[in-house]
C-alpha positions, 0 to 999 in steps of 0.5 A: 500500500505504501507504493500506492500512497506515494503514487502521484495522482493520475488522470481519471476517466473524466479527465480523459473525457473532457473534464477540464473547465469549471463548467464541464467539471460541474456537469460531471458532478451533477451528472454523477448525482443524477446517475445515482438518483436514477439508480436509486429507483431500481430497487427490490423492496426489503426491510429495513434496507432495500436492494438498489442500484445506488451502490454501483452508481456511487462507486462508478461515479467516484472511480470515474470522477476522481476523489474530489469530484466524486465526493462533491457529486455525492454531497450534491446528491445528498443535498438534492435529497435534503431539499426535497427532490425525489432522488432517494429510493422510491422517489423519496426526498426531504430531511426525514430521509437523512435523519435516523432512518435505516439507510441514513448511514449508507447514504452518508457512506456514499460520500466517503466511498466516492472519495475513496474510490476516486483516490484509488482510481487516481492511483491507476488501479481502475486500469487493471481488472483486479485493481478495479475489483479492489476499488469497488470492494474497498468502496463497498467496505466504506459504505458498510463501515458507516451504514451498519453502525447506524442501522444497528442504532435504528434497530435499537430505536424501534426495539428490534434486535440490534446485536451484531448478528442481527445487524449483519443479517439485516444490512449486509448478508443479503447484499453479498452476492450483489456486491461481488457481482458489482465488483466483477462487472467493474473489473470487466468494464473499467479496464475495457473503457480505458483501452477504448479511451486510449485508442481514441486519444 
């Protein structure tokens, strides 16, 4: 990891696709938020945490945009939801969605995941299959690191079992297969995208 830590920041896909001015950077940031909002509407109802397309979008946005733009894109997404726009799952919005619900930790984790995946992409990991897989698994780990403790707090607030096993059963175990598939898809798509972009430059 030390060699990764001291590797100078490399261009990410957004840089190669034209994000050079304030206007284009803003467009990429807003586009990432819009992509996440759209993916949130692809959902399989479950209690207390639904299965959605959000996580894949978050990790893809962070990897494509880089650390700061990825983080800003996710902050924009949360801000749009906080002011009431229907960008969260099931077209929900408003501060209530960010105050104590079962998914609030996951939503907050999106910001850190967007930053981490972007930082790892700036180290060049997304240009290789295993590197892209590592990026997505690391981003997912960050989302769970924030989401699961707050999910446990929510379960306790409604007198539901909130021990470690119950929390994992509610907010982690049902998503394992999907997370592995998302990482595998990233491992296939991101290096291929880099090859296509490099051929056109």
